[in-house]
N, C-alpha and C positions, 0 to 999 in steps of 0.2 A: 504494500500500500504506500503510495507516495504522499508526501506531506503537503497540506494545503497552505496557501499563502493568500490571506484575505486582507481587504482594506481595513476591516475593523481591528486587525492585529497591527497594522502599519498605517496610522493616520498620515495624511498628506504632509503635515508639517514635519514629520520625521523623515519622510522621503526628501523634503527640501533640505533639511539639515545634512542628510546623507550626501546629497549632491554637492553642497558647499564644502563638506569635508573632502570629497573626492577632488574637487577643483583646487582646494588649498594644498592638498598633498602633492598634486601634480606640479603646481607652480613652485612650491617650496623645494621639492626635490630637484627640479631642473635648475632653478636659480642657485640652490645650495651647491650643487655639483659644479656649476660654473664658477661660483665664488671660490670654491676649494681648488679647482683646476681650470683656470680660464684658457680654453683651447684656442680662443681668438681674442684679439684685443678690441677695446673700445666700448665694451658693454658692462663694465664693472659697476658703474653707477646705476644703470638700469637694473642689473641683477640684484644689487643690494636693496634698491627701492622696492622691487617686486617681492623680494624675500620678506622684508619687514611688513609690507602691506598685507601679504597673505598670512603672515604670522599673526597679525592683529585679527584678521578675519577668522582664522582657526580658533584663536582664544575666545573671541566673542561668540562664535558658534558653539564652542564647548560650554560656555556659561549658559547660553540660551537653551542648549539641549538639556543641561542638568535641571534648569528651572522648569522646563516643559515636562520633565519626568514627574514633577510634583504637581502638575496642573492638568495635563492632558490624560484622558482616559483611553484605554485600548483593551483588546482582549488578550488574555494570557494563554489561551488554549487554541489549538488548531481548528476546532470547530466553531470558533467565534464566541464561545461562552466565557464566563468569568470576567466580565468587563469591570475594570477598575483603574486606578492611577498607574501610570507606566512604571513608576519607581519600583514597584513590587517585582518587576521582571528582572531586577538586578540584584536581588537578595535571595537567599534560600527559599524554595517553595516546595510545598507538599508534592506537586506533580513531578518534581525532579528528584525526589528523594530516592537514593539508591541507584541512580542512573549514571553516576560518574564513570565507572569502569565500563559500563555498557556503551556509553558514548564514545569512549576511547576505542573500544573494540570495533564499533561501527566505522569510525574514521580510518581504522587500520585494516578494514575489510575482513575482520574476524567475525563480527556480528553481521548477519545478512540484512536484517531489517532495522530501520531507524527507530530507536526507542521512542515511545509516545511520552511526551513531556510538555512543559510550558513553552512559552514563546521563545525563550532562549534556553539552550541546554547548559549544564554546569560549566563546560569549558568556555562557552561564549560569555557567560556571566563573569567568569574570572578574567578573561582576556579584555572585555570591554571596560571593566573597572580599572584594570591595570594601565590602560591607555591614558587615563586621566593624569596620574603622576608623571608618566613618561612625557606627555605633551607639555605639562607645566615645567618639567626639568629642561626640555628642549627650549622652551620659550625663555626661561630664566637664564640659561647659559648663553642664549642668543643675545639677550639684553646685555649681559656682561661683556660680550664681544662688540657691542655697538659703540663706536667711538664717542658720539655726543653724550652718551650716558656714563662714560667712564668716571666722571667726577661724582656720581651718585653713590652715597655711602652703602646703600642696599646692594649695589652690584659690585662695589669694591670689596665688600665682605665676601661676596661670592667667589671672586678670583682667589681670595686667600684660602677659603675652606676647600675649594677644588684643588688648589696646589698642595694643601696638606693631605688631601685624599690620595693624591698621586705621589706623596712624599717628595714633591719637587722643590719645596722651599721657595723663598723669594716670592711672596704673595702677589707681587706686582706683575708677574708673568701671566700672559694670556694663553700660552701654549697648552697648559693642562685643561683650561676651559674649552679650547678648541677640540682637544681630544675627547673630552666628555660629551660635548655637543655632537661631535661626529659619530660616536658610537651610540648615542641616544637616537640619532637619526636612523642608524642601521637597525636598531631594535624596533623602532616604529615601522620601518619598511618591512622587516621580517614578519611582523604581525600582519601587516597589510597583505603581503603576498600569501601568507597562510590563510588569512580570512577569505581572500578571493578564491583560492583553491577549494577550501572546504565548503564555501557557499555554492560552488558549482560542481561539486563532486559527482552528483547524480542528475544534473540538468540545470536549466537556467531559470527555473521558476522564481528563485530568490531575486535574480536580476530584474525580472519583469515587474515584480512588486516594488522594488526599491528604486528603480530608475524610470519606469513607465507607469507605475501605480496600477498595474494590470494584475488582476486576481488569477490564481490558479487553483481550482478545486482539487480536493483529494481524489485519487483514483484507487479504487478497491480492486 
């Protein structure tokens, strides 16, 4: 039996924030790679401006999405039932109890059928919640690297604790911050690639609802 993807599970405002996240990730990745390795000259100013613009967009979108989780109602079940505030989809639920190992087995092709559970499975809940501190860390280290803000005490402190983290000493050095920012980016990209793969592991129904807001009923 295939999993249903219904509009009542994915209100349009969440589709919109998903689109914004995608665009932000694309522009942040492309501009970030250029800043790190400018393969051609003359676009550094544009790349930095683009990078910081989409960083602000991503942060604002993150805040909006968190607020919406406490405001917007959706269904937590594949059949469109159990309508309530979206925030409950990110915490432990009765429908997901005892499904952690079965979910892993399903993604590893050990378990044949997808376990019936809430809107998000246990792995999704964990991954989505962890993206919040990762995004904030990427933004903070990015601010520490931003020249015009280098005199702000909040970000000067950041360069010191990151240097201490790497045992680099000399809290004024930005290199440890660049290293942490760089690897945080790769952690976010790794999550993104895995997310895309697992969302499409058995079809494109998830893409249809999240990009075109097109429902896919369950097939028995």
